[in-house]
N, C-alpha and C positions, 0 to 999 in steps of 0.2 A: 561668460555663460550667459545664455540669452533667457527671456522671461520663460519661454515654453519649456526649456530644460530645467529651469528653477521650480515651475509648477510640478511638472512631472516628479521630480525627486521629492518635493514638500509632499505630494499627496501619495506617493507610492510608501513612504514611511508611514504614514496615517493609516493606510491601508493594512499593512502588515500589523500594526499593533492593535487593531480593531478586530483582527480575524478571530472567529471563535474556536474553540478547541476542535469541534466537529470539522469546521472549515478547513482547520490545519491537517488534521488527520485526511481529510479527502484529498487533499494536495499530495500529501506524501504518497498515498494508494494512487492516486492519478499519475503521478511522475514514475513511480515503481512499474504500474501496468502498462504504461506507454512503452517503458524498455522492453518489457516482455513481449508486447505486440510487435515491437522493431524486429526483435530476435525471430519471432514466429515467421515474420515475413522472409526471413533469412539475410537481414541486414547485420553486418558487422563479424559474421563467422561465430567461430567457438568461443574466441575471447570475449566478445559481447554476450554471448549466451551464459557464459559462467558469472560474468559481472552482473547482469541482470538477475540471474538466480541468486547470487550471493546478497544483492540488495533485497530482494525479495524475501529471502530467508531472514535477513537482519531485521527487517520490519516486522515479520511474524514472531521472530525470537523476543523482541522488545514488546511485544503485545503479549506474549505468553508469560513473560517476567512481571507484567504490569497485572494482569489477572491473576496471578499466584498469589499476590499479596492480599492478605484478609481484609485490609482495610479499603479495597476496590470496592467502589459503590455500585457496580454492576450486579445484576441478580447472580447467584450460584449457577443456575442452569446456562445462562449466556456465557458466563466466564468459563465454564466447563467447554462449551462449543468453541470458543475462542481458542482455548488450550489446545484442544483436539485438532483444530484447523491448523494451528502452528506446527503441531507434530506430523500431521499429513503433509504439510508443506515442505518440510525437512525432507521427509522420506521420499515424496515424489521427486522433489529437485534432484536427488541422488540417483533416481531413474531417468530422469531427463539427460542427465550429464553422462550417463552410461549409454544412451541412445535406446533406452527401452520404453520410453515415454515422451510426449510432447508437452509444451507449455500452456496448451488449450485449457486444462483444468484449473491450472493457476491464476490465468487469466479471468476464468469465469467467476472463481472464488473472490478474488479482489473486486471485480465488478459488481458482484451481489454486495459486497461491504459496503462499496461507494454508494450502491443505490439506498442501503441502509442509512448511511451517513446523510444522505440527502433527504431522507424521509419518504423515500419511494418504495419501501419494502412491504411486505405482507401488512395489511392492516392499516396502512398509512391513508 
């Protein structure tokens, strides 16, 4: 192992451990949204579409479960909005799989959340 590889592996471990909660959430949203964009452009066919939708629904289901807990520190209105978006995502994903809708709005929602996590939302 050369010095370059050793340095890269040492610093990559440090970068992971210093990532903030918001940064980690952003990365998850970015990864899922990237896959939705790929299927939006036709990459991978129906199987890739279903996998991307499943990953997106899993993310939103996790968020819904988190905001449903009374000890969650987010404001009640924000928690309610996140819960609603999780429900919408599930229903819209069904419509996409049935061929009655596109992934566009799911990408828009995720992108808006990513902007908020980066502090680029309204009033930022």
